[in-house]
Each structure stands twice: as C-alpha cells, then as structure tokens.
PLY file of the C-alpha trace (Angstrom):
ply
format ascii 1.0
element vertex 276
property float x
property float y
property float z
element edge 275
property int vertex1
property int vertex2
end_header
166.60 77.03 59.80
164.00 75.69 62.28
164.16 72.58 64.96
162.32 69.75 64.35
162.37 67.16 66.95
160.86 63.30 66.30
159.45 60.67 68.70
159.65 62.00 72.43
160.28 58.91 74.08
161.08 60.63 77.28
162.97 57.50 78.71
165.52 58.09 81.41
169.28 57.53 80.18
172.52 57.94 81.67
173.56 60.82 82.31
170.19 62.60 82.23
166.70 61.45 83.25
164.18 61.62 80.60
162.63 64.93 82.34
165.80 66.08 82.62
166.62 65.68 78.72
163.39 67.57 78.23
164.15 70.93 80.04
167.19 71.08 78.59
165.81 70.72 75.05
163.79 73.08 76.23
165.91 75.66 78.03
167.91 75.14 74.62
165.60 76.30 72.18
163.97 79.45 74.56
167.89 80.40 74.80
168.06 81.01 71.29
164.87 82.44 70.94
163.25 79.87 68.43
159.62 78.17 68.62
160.00 74.68 67.18
158.00 71.26 66.47
157.77 68.27 67.60
156.29 65.50 65.51
154.78 62.88 68.80
154.52 58.92 68.39
151.42 58.45 69.94
152.45 55.41 72.04
155.20 57.64 73.84
152.66 60.16 74.66
149.77 58.19 76.22
150.47 58.82 80.25
150.19 61.09 82.45
153.91 61.98 82.80
154.63 62.39 79.07
151.14 64.34 78.31
152.65 66.72 81.48
156.15 66.84 79.21
154.27 68.01 76.51
152.08 70.23 78.17
155.60 72.23 79.24
156.21 72.33 75.09
152.87 73.55 74.66
153.23 76.20 76.98
156.67 77.69 75.91
154.81 78.04 72.18
156.10 74.71 70.46
154.06 73.17 67.80
152.78 69.24 68.47
152.56 67.07 65.18
151.21 63.45 64.48
153.76 60.94 64.15
151.76 58.01 63.92
150.48 56.05 67.20
153.44 52.90 67.35
155.90 54.86 64.51
155.39 51.90 61.60
157.06 51.85 58.38
154.94 53.15 55.95
155.46 50.61 52.68
152.19 51.82 51.25
150.53 48.32 50.80
148.11 49.17 53.45
146.99 53.41 53.38
143.70 52.68 55.33
145.45 50.78 58.63
148.34 53.50 58.16
145.94 56.45 58.19
144.18 54.79 61.50
147.64 54.76 63.12
147.49 58.45 62.30
143.82 59.04 64.03
144.94 56.84 67.01
147.90 59.62 67.57
145.18 62.13 66.71
143.17 61.12 69.89
146.03 61.03 72.30
147.22 64.69 71.18
144.53 66.80 70.17
143.89 68.14 73.31
147.20 69.45 73.65
147.18 73.69 73.06
149.55 73.75 70.47
147.92 70.65 68.01
148.14 70.94 64.52
147.31 69.10 61.57
150.83 68.39 60.81
151.89 64.83 60.02
155.48 63.34 59.76
156.16 59.64 58.44
158.26 58.04 60.31
161.50 57.05 58.81
160.52 59.88 56.32
158.61 56.83 54.58
156.38 57.95 51.92
155.57 54.49 50.10
157.57 52.44 48.06
154.96 52.86 45.23
153.33 55.74 43.11
150.03 53.97 44.42
150.84 53.96 48.06
152.42 57.17 48.21
149.61 58.84 45.92
146.58 57.15 48.66
148.23 58.03 51.61
148.77 61.71 50.37
144.96 61.76 49.66
143.73 60.19 52.97
145.91 63.04 54.92
144.25 65.50 52.98
141.08 63.61 53.77
141.26 64.12 57.18
142.45 67.48 57.11
146.36 66.81 57.69
149.77 68.27 55.81
152.58 66.70 55.39
155.79 68.38 57.42
159.20 67.38 55.41
162.15 68.25 56.27
165.07 69.71 54.01
168.13 68.54 55.95
168.03 65.03 57.57
170.63 63.73 59.84
171.70 60.65 61.58
171.65 62.12 65.10
169.65 59.38 66.03
172.90 56.54 65.30
175.23 59.07 67.08
172.92 58.87 69.89
172.79 54.79 69.87
176.44 55.15 69.86
176.91 57.53 72.61
174.54 55.43 74.69
176.32 51.77 74.30
179.60 53.84 75.30
177.77 55.00 78.86
176.31 51.76 79.09
179.96 50.47 79.19
181.72 53.16 80.33
179.51 55.79 82.66
182.52 57.65 83.02
183.48 57.82 79.57
184.38 61.51 78.25
181.72 63.28 76.67
183.76 65.82 74.48
184.48 63.61 71.33
180.86 62.57 70.87
180.12 66.64 71.27
182.70 67.44 68.41
181.84 64.60 66.26
178.13 65.53 66.58
178.51 69.15 66.08
180.71 68.37 63.11
177.76 66.04 61.73
175.26 68.58 62.22
177.43 71.09 59.91
178.34 68.84 57.82
174.73 67.75 56.94
173.45 71.20 56.64
176.17 72.11 54.49
175.26 69.47 51.96
171.39 69.93 52.07
172.23 73.78 51.86
174.19 73.07 48.58
171.36 70.95 47.05
169.43 73.70 47.81
171.31 76.44 46.20
171.97 73.65 42.54
168.26 73.50 42.63
166.76 77.04 43.39
169.65 79.58 43.16
169.20 80.92 46.07
169.87 79.91 50.07
167.17 77.76 51.25
164.83 77.93 54.81
165.87 75.18 56.48
163.79 72.28 58.61
166.37 70.02 60.83
165.34 66.72 61.73
166.15 65.80 65.12
165.29 63.40 68.17
164.19 63.60 71.25
167.45 61.77 72.70
170.59 61.85 75.04
172.84 63.53 72.15
170.15 66.15 72.15
169.60 67.14 75.74
173.69 67.30 75.87
174.09 69.39 72.79
171.37 70.82 71.45
172.72 74.21 73.07
176.06 73.70 71.01
174.76 73.26 67.94
172.19 75.79 67.56
175.15 77.87 68.89
177.46 76.68 66.42
175.06 77.50 63.37
174.30 81.53 64.24
178.02 81.79 65.05
178.65 80.64 61.47
175.99 83.04 59.85
172.91 80.92 60.04
169.47 82.35 61.41
167.27 80.42 63.27
163.75 80.36 63.12
160.25 79.16 64.18
159.63 75.79 62.56
155.44 77.21 61.99
157.39 80.11 59.23
159.91 77.66 57.68
156.95 74.88 57.10
155.05 78.13 55.24
157.91 78.25 53.25
156.45 77.07 49.48
159.58 73.99 49.56
157.11 72.32 51.92
154.12 71.77 50.11
156.10 70.44 47.14
154.72 66.05 46.52
158.02 65.25 44.67
157.00 62.44 42.09
159.55 60.20 43.34
158.97 56.11 44.10
159.89 54.55 46.27
158.61 58.14 48.26
160.68 60.30 51.24
163.65 61.49 52.36
164.58 64.79 52.75
162.50 67.02 49.90
165.81 68.35 48.57
167.16 64.77 48.33
163.35 64.09 46.67
163.52 66.72 44.40
167.26 66.45 43.10
166.65 63.07 42.49
163.71 63.91 40.23
165.53 66.31 38.60
168.11 64.03 37.99
171.99 64.60 37.18
172.54 64.55 41.32
175.42 62.03 42.64
172.98 60.91 45.62
173.75 58.09 47.81
170.41 56.48 48.46
169.00 56.59 51.40
170.58 60.27 52.07
171.02 59.09 55.57
171.87 56.46 57.39
174.17 55.02 60.27
176.23 52.94 58.17
177.75 55.94 56.85
178.68 57.54 60.73
179.85 53.85 61.66
183.48 54.26 59.71
184.03 57.55 60.97
183.19 56.43 64.08
185.24 53.15 64.22
188.17 55.10 63.39
187.66 57.65 65.92
187.09 54.84 68.90
183.73 56.20 69.56
0 1
1 2
2 3
3 4
4 5
5 6
6 7
7 8
8 9
9 10
10 11
11 12
12 13
13 14
14 15
15 16
16 17
17 18
18 19
19 20
20 21
21 22
22 23
23 24
24 25
25 26
26 27
27 28
28 29
29 30
30 31
31 32
32 33
33 34
34 35
35 36
36 37
37 38
38 39
39 40
40 41
41 42
42 43
43 44
44 45
45 46
46 47
47 48
48 49
49 50
50 51
51 52
52 53
53 54
54 55
55 56
56 57
57 58
58 59
59 60
60 61
61 62
62 63
63 64
64 65
65 66
66 67
67 68
68 69
69 70
70 71
71 72
72 73
73 74
74 75
75 76
76 77
77 78
78 79
79 80
80 81
81 82
82 83
83 84
84 85
85 86
86 87
87 88
88 89
89 90
90 91
91 92
92 93
93 94
94 95
95 96
96 97
97 98
98 99
99 100
100 101
101 102
102 103
103 104
104 105
105 106
106 107
107 108
108 109
109 110
110 111
111 112
112 113
113 114
114 115
115 116
116 117
117 118
118 119
119 120
120 121
121 122
122 123
123 124
124 125
125 126
126 127
127 128
128 129
129 130
130 131
131 132
132 133
133 134
134 135
135 136
136 137
137 138
138 139
139 140
140 141
141 142
142 143
143 144
144 145
145 146
146 147
147 148
148 149
149 150
150 151
151 152
152 153
153 154
154 155
155 156
156 157
157 158
158 159
159 160
160 161
161 162
162 163
163 164
164 165
165 166
166 167
167 168
168 169
169 170
170 171
171 172
172 173
173 174
174 175
175 176
176 177
177 178
178 179
179 180
180 181
181 182
182 183
183 184
184 185
185 186
186 187
187 188
188 189
189 190
190 191
191 192
192 193
193 194
194 195
195 196
196 197
197 198
198 199
199 200
200 201
201 202
202 203
203 204
204 205
205 206
206 207
207 208
208 209
209 210
210 211
211 212
212 213
213 214
214 215
215 216
216 217
217 218
218 219
219 220
220 221
221 222
222 223
223 224
224 225
225 226
226 227
227 228
228 229
229 230
230 231
231 232
232 233
233 234
234 235
235 236
236 237
237 238
238 239
239 240
240 241
241 242
242 243
243 244
244 245
245 246
246 247
247 248
248 249
249 250
250 251
251 252
252 253
253 254
254 255
255 256
256 257
257 258
258 259
259 260
260 261
261 262
262 263
263 264
264 265
265 266
266 267
267 268
268 269
269 270
270 271
271 272
272 273
273 274
274 275
C-alpha cells in the first residue's frame, strides 16, 4: 500500500501548527521508509511559506502532483475551464523538483456524463497528464472535522478515542477495498490510499502506518504503486470517479455497493454513538 495526501492546506490548527503538522507527516513517512505523493491544490501553494513546505516535501523524495488550483468539483459541463484550473496549478507547482504530471480530480469526481468524462480525459492526455486514481478511499476528512469541532469546544479533550476510531476506520476501509480487489482479480492488490493534509494525520499517521505494517501489509512508494496496471484503467462509468475498484465493481455488476463509496454520513452515526 502506498500513501497519497491531497490538498496541502497547511494552516494552523489546535494542538499542531501547520508547520508542526507538516513536520509530523514527513517524520511518519520517513520512519516507515516510504515515499508518498502529494496532490496539491495550487491555491494553498501560492505563497512563500507553502512553497518552503513543498520544497521540504520534495527534498525528502516525495512526489508532487496536480489537484487543480482552487479545488473545484468537475461535473463535466466545462472541460476547457477545468483544464485551465489544472494549468493554473501547474504554473505554481512545476518548479518544484519532484513535480510530476500526475493529476487527481478533487472529490475524485471525473464527470457526471460520459461526454464530460471523455472530454476531460482527452484534455489531460493532450497536456501530458496522467490520472492518479486511488484504490482505498476514506473519510479521514470527516473524522478530522469532528476532531476539530471537539477541540474548538474543549481544547483539552482526550485524543485517544479519536485515535482509536480513526485507526479502526482506516483498517475497515482498507479491508473492504482489498476484498473488492480480490473479488475482481482473484489476487491481492497493490493499493493507493487517499488521505488529506490535516490534523488527524499529523497526529496519527505514524500510528496508522504502524498498524498496517503490524497486520501484514507492506508499505511501498507511491510511484511504484501508481505504476501498477490498475491505475492505468479508465472505467467506462458515468458518473465517473470514486475508488477505481469501486468503479470497476460497478461496471462489472453483481456487487452490493453503497453510493458514494465513502462519505461522512456513513461515519456520523457511529461517532455520535461514541460521543465523538
């Protein structure tokens, strides 16, 4: 399994400043001996402080990919306008040493219609970009939002229950998507995990990676994982997007899939019951 981290809004939060969070994420990746890929929204990188953080990311050998400039949702109606977002981000990111023409759609949304999907795929190819899907999608962003809300109300709140919930959530989703891979291909997968540059990962990414290693998963570099043939597939689904495994399962049929595959609404009842 490889780690990919989206957005890179390196702002201060309770418990960790943006700089401290970035340092903690880098330290966790180094401790586990892997190179990640960061898919950066240009708006968050368009200032000297953020550029310094990204240079540190590059200096440790982690890839930088394109996540548009302002993180818009792509519904498919304006491919040229969306491509302009990609190129605007490129202008901010291309000078960084480990920048690659890898692209990830915000919200994993690749177009609601076949026409919009195919138009965007063609534009990305025309400009030399390769899509970088994920196999293991998560709701880390939602767990993070609940943690931030609790710390706003109670700055001294105990973090341990959030840590446990988060580690369980990542394990549950990884097991689910590995099950999809086994059902589709009859063998274990080479997975790409989607996370975000947020407080929950600043606090607990090291623990999460240790959990995967302890339970028999092998952590690998993002560049190696993305070279697996799975991530060159372009499933013929519309709406297009989500985990590539979810999309392939939908295309094949016969799977009981929730739609969308991941969302905060699935985590809310359990977190409510636990008082998180």
